[in-house]
MMTF fields as JSON, N, C-alpha, C and O atoms, coordinates in Angstrom:
{
  "mmtfVersion": "1.0.0",
  "mmtfProducer": "UNKNOWN",
  "numBonds": 383,
  "numAtoms": 384,
  "numGroups": 96,
  "numChains": 1,
  "numModels": 1,
  "chainsPerModel": [1],
  "groupsPerChain": [96],
  "chainIdList": ["A"],
  "bondAtomList": [4, 2, 8, 6, 12, 10, 16, 14, 20, 18, 24, 22, 28, 26, 32, 30, 36, 34, 40, 38, 44, 42, 48, 46, 52, 50, 56, 54, 60, 58, 64, 62, 68, 66, 72, 70, 76, 74, 80, 78, 84, 82, 88, 86, 92, 90, 96, 94, 100, 98, 104, 102, 108, 106, 112, 110, 116, 114, 120, 118, 124, 122, 128, 126, 132, 130, 136, 134, 140, 138, 144, 142, 148, 146, 152, 150, 156, 154, 160, 158, 164, 162, 168, 166, 172, 170, 176, 174, 180, 178, 184, 182, 188, 186, 192, 190, 196, 194, 200, 198, 204, 202, 208, 206, 212, 210, 216, 214, 220, 218, 224, 222, 228, 226, 232, 230, 236, 234, 240, 238, 244, 242, 248, 246, 252, 250, 256, 254, 260, 258, 264, 262, 268, 266, 272, 270, 276, 274, 280, 278, 284, 282, 288, 286, 292, 290, 296, 294, 300, 298, 304, 302, 308, 306, 312, 310, 316, 314, 320, 318, 324, 322, 328, 326, 332, 330, 336, 334, 340, 338, 344, 342, 348, 346, 352, 350, 356, 354, 360, 358, 364, 362, 368, 366, 372, 370, 376, 374, 380, 378],
  "bondOrderList": [1, 1, 1, 1, 1, 1, 1, 1, 1, 1, 1, 1, 1, 1, 1, 1, 1, 1, 1, 1, 1, 1, 1, 1, 1, 1, 1, 1, 1, 1, 1, 1, 1, 1, 1, 1, 1, 1, 1, 1, 1, 1, 1, 1, 1, 1, 1, 1, 1, 1, 1, 1, 1, 1, 1, 1, 1, 1, 1, 1, 1, 1, 1, 1, 1, 1, 1, 1, 1, 1, 1, 1, 1, 1, 1, 1, 1, 1, 1, 1, 1, 1, 1, 1, 1, 1, 1, 1, 1, 1, 1, 1, 1, 1, 1],
  "groupList": [{"groupName": "UNK", "atomNameList": ["N", "CA", "C", "O"], "elementList": ["N", "C", "C", "O"], "formalChargeList": [0, 0, 0, 0], "bondAtomList": [1, 0, 2, 1, 3, 2], "bondOrderList": [1, 1, 2], "singleLetterCode": "X", "chemCompType": "L-PEPTIDE LINKING"}],
  "groupTypeList": [0, 0, 0, 0, 0, 0, 0, 0, 0, 0, 0, 0, 0, 0, 0, 0, 0, 0, 0, 0, 0, 0, 0, 0, 0, 0, 0, 0, 0, 0, 0, 0, 0, 0, 0, 0, 0, 0, 0, 0, 0, 0, 0, 0, 0, 0, 0, 0, 0, 0, 0, 0, 0, 0, 0, 0, 0, 0, 0, 0, 0, 0, 0, 0, 0, 0, 0, 0, 0, 0, 0, 0, 0, 0, 0, 0, 0, 0, 0, 0, 0, 0, 0, 0, 0, 0, 0, 0, 0, 0, 0, 0, 0, 0, 0, 0],
  "groupIdList": [1, 2, 3, 4, 5, 6, 7, 8, 9, 10, 11, 12, 13, 14, 15, 16, 17, 18, 19, 20, 21, 22, 23, 24, 25, 26, 27, 28, 29, 30, 31, 32, 33, 34, 35, 36, 37, 38, 39, 40, 41, 42, 43, 44, 45, 46, 47, 48, 49, 50, 51, 52, 53, 54, 55, 56, 57, 58, 59, 60, 61, 62, 63, 64, 65, 66, 67, 68, 69, 70, 71, 72, 73, 74, 75, 76, 77, 78, 79, 80, 81, 82, 83, 84, 85, 86, 87, 88, 89, 90, 91, 92, 93, 94, 95, 96],
  "secStructList": [7, 7, 2, 2, 2, 2, 2, 2, 2, 2, 2, 2, 2, 2, 6, 7, 4, 4, 4, 2, 2, 2, 2, 2, 2, 6, 6, 7, 7, 1, 2, 2, 2, 2, 6, 6, 7, 7, 2, 2, 2, 2, 2, 2, 2, 6, 7, 7, 7, 2, 2, 2, 2, 2, 2, 2, 2, 2, 2, 2, 2, 2, 2, 2, 2, 2, 7, 2, 2, 2, 2, 2, 2, 2, 2, 2, 2, 2, 2, 2, 2, 7, 2, 2, 2, 2, 2, 2, 2, 7, 7, 1, 6, 6, 7, 7],
  "xCoordList": [209.522, 208.654, 209.232, 209.514, 209.333, 209.754, 208.643, 207.517, 208.974, 207.879, 207.086, 205.86, 207.627, 206.57, 205.78, 204.647, 206.296, 205.603, 204.451, 203.333, 204.722, 203.622, 202.471, 201.303, 202.83, 201.712, 201.038, 199.81, 201.6, 201.044, 200.12, 199.019, 200.542, 199.711, 198.509, 197.379, 198.789, 197.785, 196.729, 195.595, 197.033, 196.053, 195.246, 194.017, 196.095, 195.674, 194.538, 193.527, 194.829, 193.902, 192.638, 191.618, 192.469, 191.549, 190.687, 189.618, 191.306, 190.73, 191.007, 190.115, 192.13, 192.588, 194.032, 194.678, 194.516, 195.793, 195.994, 197.149, 194.952, 195.14, 195.463, 195.55, 195.669, 196.071, 197.665, 198.327, 198.167, 199.71, 200.641, 201.444, 200.615, 201.533, 201.451, 202.378, 200.071, 199.885, 200.323, 200.817, 200.119, 200.434, 202.069, 202.553, 202.703, 204.155, 204.794, 205.813, 204.075, 204.555, 204.277, 204.897, 203.138, 203.06, 203.612, 203.183, 204.621, 205.393, 204.771, 205.295, 203.678, 203.082, 203.662, 202.934, 204.961, 205.484, 205.785, 206.399, 205.377, 205.445, 204.123, 203.483, 203.783, 202.64, 202.513, 201.451, 203.931, 204.029, 203.5, 202.864, 203.835, 203.479, 201.96, 201.342, 201.334, 200.007, 199.132, 197.988, 199.656, 198.779, 198.491, 197.649, 199.165, 198.808, 197.974, 197.836, 197.427, 196.633, 195.064, 194.369, 194.881, 193.615, 193.042, 193.571, 191.791, 191.143, 192.037, 191.944, 192.885, 193.709, 194.831, 195.271, 195.232, 196.133, 195.376, 195.878, 194.283, 193.465, 193.307, 193.516, 192.914, 192.89, 194.119, 194.155, 195.159, 196.523, 196.866, 197.446, 196.461, 196.751, 195.798, 196.148, 194.584, 193.777, 192.524, 191.968, 192.308, 191.244, 189.987, 189.783, 189.147, 187.844, 186.632, 185.768, 186.627, 185.302, 185.226, 186.139, 183.875, 183.492, 183.627, 183.945, 183.38, 183.525, 185.055, 185.435, 185.773, 187.333, 187.97, 188.771, 187.565, 188.023, 187.535, 188.322, 186.187, 185.784, 186.555, 186.89, 186.829, 187.717, 189.118, 189.606, 189.805, 191.136, 191.132, 191.971, 190.127, 190.042, 189.731, 190.318, 189.023, 188.829, 189.914, 190.084, 190.816, 191.913, 193.037, 193.884, 193.055, 193.91, 193.541, 194.422, 192.424, 191.886, 192.417, 192.85, 192.409, 192.858, 194.348, 194.909, 194.926, 196.52, 196.89, 197.787, 196.119, 196.263, 195.917, 196.731, 194.877, 194.484, 195.261, 195.589, 195.508, 196.259, 197.795, 198.546, 198.005, 199.48, 199.861, 199.067, 200.888, 201.292, 201.363, 201.207, 201.62, 201.603, 200.391, 200.496, 199.389, 198.05, 198.07, 197.49, 198.551, 198.73, 199.461, 199.068, 200.589, 201.415, 200.758, 200.876, 200.116, 199.485, 198.352, 198.232, 197.543, 196.319, 196.866, 196.315, 197.842, 198.458, 198.834, 198.5, 199.557, 200.119, 199.088, 199.171, 197.93, 196.838, 196.128, 195.657, 196.154, 195.628, 196.528, 196.015, 197.788, 198.653, 198.444, 198.539, 198.16, 197.863, 196.687, 196.494, 195.787, 194.405, 194.628, 193.895, 195.62, 195.799, 195.051, 194.08, 195.475, 195.019, 193.558, 193.04, 192.669, 191.574, 190.571, 189.647, 190.884, 190.289, 190.514, 189.647, 191.815, 192.161, 191.425, 190.992, 191.255, 190.553, 188.997, 188.41, 188.503, 187.133, 186.856, 185.797, 187.704, 187.54, 188.526, 188.208, 189.695, 190.437, 189.779, 189.167, 190.037, 189.395, 190.471, 191.221, 190.512, 191.498, 190.691, 190.016, 190.652, 189.996, 188.593, 187.946, 187.986, 186.584, 185.925, 184.804, 186.485, 185.859, 185.228, 184.446, 185.494, 184.872, 184.203, 183.573],
  "yCoordList": [-32.154, -31.282, -29.85, -29.76, -28.918, -27.643, -26.788, -26.959, -25.744, -24.908, -24.339, -24.3, -23.93, -23.165, -24.252, -23.996, -25.4, -26.43, -26.911, -27.147, -27.039, -27.358, -26.409, -26.79, -25.177, -24.068, -24.245, -24.295, -24.356, -24.516, -25.855, -25.821, -27.039, -28.136, -27.849, -28.245, -27.165, -26.815, -26.0, -26.466, -24.976, -24.176, -25.133, -25.192, -25.921, -26.826, -27.75, -28.015, -28.22, -29.078, -28.26, -28.949, -27.014, -26.107, -25.649, -25.044, -26.024, -25.58, -24.109, -23.408, -23.544, -22.14, -21.878, -20.965, -22.768, -22.709, -21.476, -21.15, -20.792, -19.52, -18.35, -17.255, -18.447, -17.449, -17.67, -16.881, -18.746, -19.038, -18.112, -17.93, -17.395, -16.396, -15.166, -14.544, -14.985, -13.879, -13.997, -13.06, -15.324, -15.723, -15.626, -15.141, -16.018, -16.078, -14.737, -14.423, -13.932, -12.489, -11.645, -10.599, -12.167, -11.336, -11.993, -11.712, -12.912, -13.482, -14.751, -15.218, -15.355, -16.476, -17.734, -18.387, -18.054, -19.118, -20.337, -21.229, -20.476, -21.568, -21.808, -20.8, -22.865, -22.874, -22.327, -22.073, -22.088, -21.31, -19.877, -19.276, -19.39, -18.098, -17.991, -17.015, -19.025, -19.117, -19.187, -18.732, -19.721, -19.766, -18.46, -18.42, -17.2, -15.963, -15.253, -14.044, -15.759, -15.037, -14.631, -15.386, -13.307, -12.845, -12.118, -12.057, -11.461, -10.544, -9.388, -9.13, -8.728, -7.881, -8.536, -7.955, -9.7, -10.38, -10.774, -10.666, -11.185, -11.64, -10.641, -10.845, -9.436, -8.33, -8.015, -7.847, -7.98, -7.823, -8.723, -8.387, -10.063, -11.099, -11.001, -11.357, -10.49, -10.264, -11.461, -11.89, -11.785, -12.957, -12.099, -11.673, -11.919, -11.001, -11.881, -11.605, -12.936, -13.803, -14.334, -14.955, -13.995, -14.518, -15.949, -16.346, -16.874, -18.016, -18.529, -19.426, -17.85, -18.232, -17.835, -18.584, -16.609, -16.181, -17.145, -17.508, -17.527, -18.572, -19.848, -20.446, -20.249, -21.427, -21.41, -22.429, -20.262, -19.938, -19.855, -20.466, -19.045, -18.916, -20.291, -20.534, -21.212, -22.549, -23.379, -24.322, -23.212, -24.143, -23.453, -24.19, -22.243, -21.645, -22.176, -22.584, -22.183, -22.734, -24.126, -24.556, -24.867, -26.365, -26.364, -27.071, -25.55, -25.45, -25.193, -25.815, -24.191, -23.833, -24.963, -25.326, -25.555, -26.862, -28.152, -28.752, -28.513, -29.624, -29.686, -30.66, -28.419, -28.076, -28.464, -29.181, -28.123, -28.304, -29.706, -30.003, -30.61, -31.939, -32.711, -33.704, -32.153, -32.642, -32.211, -32.948, -31.337, -30.963, -31.983, -32.415, -32.354, -33.226, -34.712, -35.395, -35.112, -36.339, -36.273, -37.154, -35.33, -35.272, -35.205, -35.903, -34.483, -34.533, -35.82, -36.295, -36.384, -37.861, -38.696, -39.406, -38.748, -39.61, -39.36, -40.254, -37.947, -37.571, -38.135, -38.511, -38.131, -38.676, -40.092, -40.58, -40.877, -42.304, -42.545, -43.624, -41.573, -41.929, -41.676, -42.196, -40.889, -40.57, -39.156, -38.751, -38.563, -37.268, -37.112, -36.088, -38.06, -37.851, -38.002, -37.229, -38.964, -39.065, -37.941, -37.442, -37.598, -36.677, -35.392, -34.72, -35.001, -33.726, -33.648, -32.64, -34.875, -34.994, -35.509, -35.198, -36.216, -36.801, -36.269, -36.444, -35.634, -35.314, -34.068, -33.182, -34.174, -33.232, -32.488, -33.205, -31.28, -30.579, -29.828, -28.906, -30.091, -29.337, -29.445, -28.594, -30.377, -30.802, -29.585, -29.19, -29.103, -27.971, -28.367, -27.577, -29.537, -29.951, -31.156, -31.668],
  "zCoordList": [158.732, 158.031, 158.73, 159.924, 157.899, 158.393, 158.754, 158.287, 159.689, 160.366, 159.208, 159.317, 158.196, 157.248, 156.542, 156.134, 156.383, 155.782, 156.731, 156.275, 157.946, 158.86, 158.801, 158.871, 158.671, 158.644, 157.405, 157.475, 156.217, 155.001, 155.098, 154.549, 155.785, 155.902, 156.812, 156.529, 157.883, 158.921, 157.916, 157.802, 157.299, 156.399, 155.589, 155.606, 154.836, 153.977, 154.491, 153.84, 155.763, 156.687, 156.774, 156.798, 156.825, 157.066, 155.849, 155.935, 154.725, 153.409, 153.321, 152.843, 153.72, 153.72, 153.408, 153.923, 152.498, 152.154, 151.179, 150.906, 150.653, 149.896, 150.755, 150.2, 152.153, 153.141, 153.393, 154.067, 152.822, 153.276, 153.219, 154.134, 152.063, 151.862, 152.85, 153.369, 152.968, 153.924, 155.269, 155.895, 155.791, 157.018, 157.202, 158.225, 156.357, 156.229, 156.16, 156.776, 155.315, 155.277, 156.379, 156.575, 157.286, 158.515, 159.79, 160.91, 159.546, 160.578, 161.182, 162.193, 160.632, 161.209, 160.451, 159.704, 160.653, 160.0, 160.691, 160.105, 161.992, 162.659, 163.714, 164.012, 164.174, 164.953, 166.157, 166.725, 166.671, 168.065, 167.896, 168.761, 166.675, 166.238, 166.008, 166.432, 165.316, 165.068, 166.381, 166.384, 167.406, 168.544, 169.126, 170.023, 168.682, 169.253, 168.238, 168.421, 167.259, 166.212, 167.098, 167.779, 166.809, 167.161, 166.106, 164.996, 166.448, 165.401, 164.737, 163.536, 165.576, 164.706, 163.799, 162.807, 164.18, 163.236, 161.995, 160.876, 162.187, 161.071, 160.158, 158.962, 160.643, 159.787, 158.878, 157.659, 159.847, 159.051, 158.045, 157.013, 158.369, 157.278, 156.013, 154.888, 156.32, 155.231, 155.215, 154.203, 156.353, 156.403, 156.847, 157.984, 155.681, 155.906, 156.156, 156.988, 155.396, 155.517, 156.924, 157.469, 157.557, 158.93, 159.172, 160.293, 158.065, 157.984, 158.115, 158.868, 157.314, 157.419, 158.831, 159.389, 159.376, 160.526, 161.734, 162.609, 161.711, 162.634, 162.602, 163.624, 161.365, 161.26, 161.767, 162.254, 161.671, 162.057, 163.491, 164.152, 164.086, 165.587, 166.082, 167.136, 165.657, 166.344, 166.069, 166.842, 164.98, 165.021, 165.982, 166.487, 166.207, 167.204, 168.567, 169.324, 168.859, 170.262, 170.33, 171.4, 169.23, 169.297, 169.517, 170.355, 168.735, 169.026, 170.448, 171.017, 171.045, 172.579, 173.381, 174.23, 173.25, 173.928, 173.837, 174.861, 172.839, 172.538, 171.979, 171.924, 171.607, 171.151, 169.778, 169.168, 169.235, 167.976, 167.479, 166.295, 168.5, 168.368, 167.686, 166.966, 168.001, 167.445, 165.915, 165.117, 165.567, 164.099, 163.307, 162.223, 163.937, 163.345, 163.253, 162.236, 164.309, 164.269, 163.322, 162.471, 163.402, 162.411, 161.015, 160.164, 160.692, 159.292, 158.831, 157.745, 159.71, 159.479, 159.193, 158.191, 160.042, 159.744, 158.278, 157.575, 157.966, 156.837, 155.554, 154.5, 155.792, 154.753, 154.638, 153.512, 155.673, 155.5, 154.853, 154.292, 154.865, 154.059, 152.669, 151.828, 152.339, 150.93, 150.472, 151.111, 149.528, 149.245, 148.918, 149.365, 148.11, 147.944, 149.242, 149.496, 149.879, 151.295, 152.274, 152.991, 152.213, 153.275, 152.985, 153.921, 151.663, 151.532, 151.976, 152.367, 151.831, 152.282, 153.754, 154.3, 154.339, 155.594, 156.805, 157.982, 156.439, 157.509, 158.153, 157.557, 159.583, 160.247, 161.302, 161.965, 161.411, 162.377, 163.312, 162.855, 164.609, 165.59, 165.556, 166.168, 164.924, 164.986, 164.115, 164.435, 163.226, 162.429, 161.149, 160.619, 160.583, 159.506, 159.699, 158.773]
}
């Protein structure tokens, strides 16, 4: 899976895929870069919703605590569940 694809899947797992292009346009095209996201970055990306900002910040904390490998493992587990189950049951960072 390419770095950009993992960012797309990471955002999809957070139900925030609509921000994908803005993330990439602002240089957040791999998980290592995403670990650096803070409030000024969310402003630049265009994440205005308080709920979405909280979701991203929680997921960034998870990236910092568990590393990017946790994303690969979570997404792999989601893939095994199938699309319909993944969207309703897949959890990343305990946020859903």
